C-alpha positions in Angstrom: 20.5 3.8 1.7 19.5 5.8 -1.5 19.0 9.5 -1.7 15.2 9.0 -2.1 15.0 6.7 0.9 17.1 9.1 3.0 14.7 11.9 2.0 11.7 9.8 3.0 12.9 8.9 6.4 14.2 12.3 7.2 11.2 14.3 6.1 9.6 14.7 9.5 9.8 14.0 13.2 9.5 10.3 14.3 5.8 10.7 15.0 5.3 11.4 11.3 6.9 8.1 10.4 4.8 5.8 12.6 3.5 4.2 9.5 4.8 3.8 5.9 2.8 2.4 3.0 4.8 0.3 0.6 4.0 -1.3 -2.8 5.3 -1.5 -6.3 4.2 -1.4 -9.9 5.8 -2.5 -13.2 7.7 -0.4 -15.7 9.4 -1.4 -18.9 12.9 0.0 -19.7 14.2 -0.6 -23.2 17.9 -0.1 -22.8 19.0 -1.9 -19.6 22.4 -3.5 -19.2 22.4 -7.3 -19.5 18.6 -7.3 -19.9 16.2 -7.7 -22.8 14.0 -4.8 -23.9 10.9 -6.8 -23.0 12.1 -7.6 -19.5 9.9 -6.1 -16.7 11.3 -3.7 -14.1 9.6 -2.0 -11.2 8.8 1.2 -9.5 8.9 0.8 -5.8 6.3 3.1 -4.2 6.3 4.5 -0.7 4.0 6.9 1.1 3.6 8.5 4.5 0.5 7.8 6.5 -2.8 9.5 6.0 -3.0 12.7 8.1 0.7 13.3 8.1 1.6 17.0 8.6 4.2 16.7 5.8 2.9 14.0 3.5 5.3 12.5 1.0 5.1 10.0 -1.9 8.2 8.6 -3.4 8.7 6.3 -6.4 12.1 4.6 -6.9 13.2 2.7 -10.0 14.1 -1.0 -9.3 15.5 -3.5 -11.9 13.7 -6.3 -10.1 11.4 -7.2 -7.3 13.8 -8.8 -4.8 14.0 -8.2 -1.1 17.1 -6.1 -1.5 15.0 -3.1 -2.8 12.7 -2.5 0.2 15.6 -3.4 2.5 17.9 -0.8 0.9 15.2 1.8 0.7 13.8 1.5 4.3 17.0 0.4 6.0 16.5 -0.3 9.7 13.0 1.2 9.8 11.3 0.4 13.1 7.8 1.7 12.5 4.7 0.1 11.0 4.8 -1.0 7.4 1.6 -1.5 5.4 2.0 -3.8 2.4 0.6 -6.7 0.5 1.7 -10.3 1.3 4.7 -10.4 -1.0 7.5 -12.0 1.1 10.1 -9.3 0.3 8.3 -6.9 2.5 8.3 -9.3 5.4 12.1 -9.5 5.4 12.2 -6.1 7.1 12.6 -7.6 10.6 12.6 -4.3 12.5 9.2 -3.2 11.2 5.8 -4.0 12.5 3.9 -5.4 9.6 0.2 -5.0 8.7 -1.5 -6.5 5.7 -3.8 -5.0 3.1 -7.4 -6.2 3.4 -8.2 -5.0 -0.1 -5.6 -7.4 -1.6 -7.3 -10.3 0.2 -10.8 -9.2 -0.8 -9.7 -8.8 -4.4 -8.7 -12.4 -4.6 -12.3 -13.5 -3.8 -13.6 -11.1 -6.4 -11.5 -12.9 -8.9 -12.7 -16.2 -7.6 -16.3 -15.1 -8.0 -15.6 -14.0 -11.6 -14.1 -17.4 -12.4 -17.2 -19.3 -11.4 -19.7 -20.4 -14.0 -22.6 -19.7 -11.7 -22.9 -16.7 -9.4 -22.9 -17.1 -5.6 -21.1 -19.9 -3.8 -18.3 -19.6 -1.3 -16.7 -16.5 -3.0 -19.9 -14.5 -2.7 -20.4 -15.6 0.9 -16.9 -14.6 1.8 -17.3 -11.2 0.2 -20.2 -10.6 2.5 -17.8 -10.8 5.4 -15.5 -8.3 3.8 -18.4 -6.0 3.1 -19.3 -6.0 6.7 -15.7 -5.3 7.8 -15.5 -2.3 5.4 -18.9 -1.0 6.5 -17.7 -1.0 10.1 -14.6 0.8 9.1 -16.6 3.6 7.5 -18.7 3.9 10.7 -15.7 4.1 13.0 -14.7 7.4 11.6 -18.0 8.9 12.7 -18.0 7.3 16.1 -17.9 9.9 19.0 -15.7 9.2 22.1 -17.2 8.5 25.4 -16.6 11.0 28.2 -12.9 11.0 29.1 -12.1 8.8 26.1 -9.6 9.9 23.4 -10.5 9.6 19.7 -7.8 7.0 19.3 -9.2 4.9 22.2 -12.7 5.3 20.7 -11.6 4.0 17.3 -9.8 1.0 18.9 -12.8 0.2 21.1 -15.2 0.4 18.2 -13.0 -1.9 16.1 -12.6 -4.4 18.9 -16.4 -4.3 19.6 -17.6 -4.6 16.0 -14.8 -5.6 13.6 -13.2 -8.3 15.6 -16.3 -10.5 15.9 -16.8 -10.3 12.1 -13.2 -11.1 11.5 -13.5 -14.1 13.8 -16.6 -15.3 11.9 -14.7 -14.9 8.6 -11.8 -16.9 10.0 -14.1 -19.7 11.2 -15.8 -19.7 7.8 -12.5 -20.0 5.9 -11.3 -22.7 8.2 -14.5 -24.6 7.6 -14.4 -24.4 3.8 -10.6 -25.1 3.4 -10.9 -28.9 3.3 -13.5 -28.6 0.5 -11.6 -26.1 -1.7 -9.4 -27.3 -4.6 -6.0 -25.7 -4.0 -5.0 -24.9 -7.6 -8.0 -22.6 -8.3 -8.8 -18.9 -7.8 -10.8 -19.8 -4.7 -8.0 -22.0 -3.4 -5.5 -19.1 -3.9 -7.9 -16.6 -2.2 -8.5 -18.8 0.9 -4.8 -19.8 1.2 -3.6 -16.2 0.9 -6.1 -14.8 3.4 -5.3 -17.5 6.1 -1.6 -17.2 5.6 -1.8 -13.4 6.0 -4.3 -13.5 8.8 -2.0 -12.1 11.5 -1.1 -9.1 9.4 -4.6 -8.5 8.0 -6.2 -8.3 11.4 -3.5 -6.3 13.2 -5.1 -3.0 12.3 -7.8 -3.6 15.0 -5.2 -3.1 17.7 -4.2 0.5 16.9 -6.4 3.3 15.5 -3.4 4.7 13.6 -3.2 1.5 11.5 -5.3 1.5 8.2 -7.3 -1.4 7.0 -5.7 -1.5 3.6 -3.1 0.0 1.2 -5.7 1.9 -0.9 -4.1 5.3 -0.1 -0.9 4.4 -1.9 -2.7 2.4 -4.6 -4.5 5.6 -5.6 -1.2 7.3 -6.1 0.2 4.3 -8.1 -2.9 4.4 -10.3 -1.9 7.8 -11.5 1.5 6.4 -12.6 -0.2 3.4 -14.2 -2.6 5.7 -16.1 0.4 7.7 -17.5 2.2 4.5 -18.4 -0.6 3.6 -20.8 0.3 6.7 -22.8 4.1 6.7 -22.7 4.4 2.9 -22.6 8.1 2.6 -21.5 11.3 4.4 -20.5 14.1 4.3 -23.0 16.9 4.2 -20.4 17.5 3.5 -16.8 18.3 7.2 -16.3 15.0 8.1 -17.9 13.2 5.7 -15.5 14.9 7.3 -12.5 14.0 10.8 -13.7 10.4 9.6 -14.3 10.4 8.4 -10.7 11.5 11.8 -9.4 8.9 13.7 -11.4 6.1 11.5 -10.3 7.3 11.7 -6.7 7.2 15.5 -6.8 3.8 15.6 -8.4 2.2 13.0 -6.2 3.6 14.7 -3.1 2.0 17.9 -4.3 -1.2 16.0 -4.6 -0.9 14.5 -1.2 -0.2 17.9 0.3 -3.2 19.4 -1.5 -0.9 21.7 -3.5 -1.7 22.3 -7.2 1.2 20.7 -9.1 1.5 23.1 -12.0 1.4 26.1 -9.6 4.2 24.5 -7.5 6.4 23.8 -10.6 5.9 27.4 -11.8 6.8 28.7 -8.4 9.9 26.5 -8.1 11.2 27.3 -11.6 10.6 31.0 -11.0 12.3 31.1 -7.6 15.3 28.8 -8.3 17.2 31.1 -10.7 17.0 33.9 -8.2 18.6 31.8 -5.4 22.3 31.8 -5.0 24.2 28.6 -4.4 21.3 26.4 -5.5 
């Protein structure tokens, strides 16, 4: 287990680690042993759940995208893992897996863009997704019944409203599957959603489970925006340092701490501390 992963899993009490968000994004490293400068490497990204008392965001440099990386980082993690449908995540056998609804929806958006004419099955399918997300916005404002906890209230609301829409979406996808050409954007979208169905719908069973991975994707977007400016890391060590810096700044952001003020405080205080 790496230093970063140990930091992540030790950051709080077990209740703080009920759920971890996982994802990755690309990074180019010019001077990497036994690899070409144009080869693509990755930054693994991990985040504690929304509402954590001690939120943390960690990026970790990875030379590839294989299953060894999440396995090494998370070890024998036994909580809930939110991720996309990439098979490497599913190899964590001790975790309870939930899928990202936004990833599934995005595929139908791409299928709609690929059509010569608007509408059709992609547009119809997106209406189901829109309903599901509308309900998810409403559930946050739902008030518990007398004697009902907020968690039970959210689960009840999802079971009452989200599950019927999801069942209708599943029936619709099953109905159009025989008519869809496999090697198309729509075929990919339908296949992905049906293959991930168990994971995509599991969020309705527990109010602590989010519907998608957008919380972490917003953090990754900040790294991706910076990457457009600096383009690449020169060395592996540079990529690792970049991961540390972004981890610190994104954790500040998640903790609602102004990053520059935090850096100024740390650099002011550290020289005054003995023994590091």
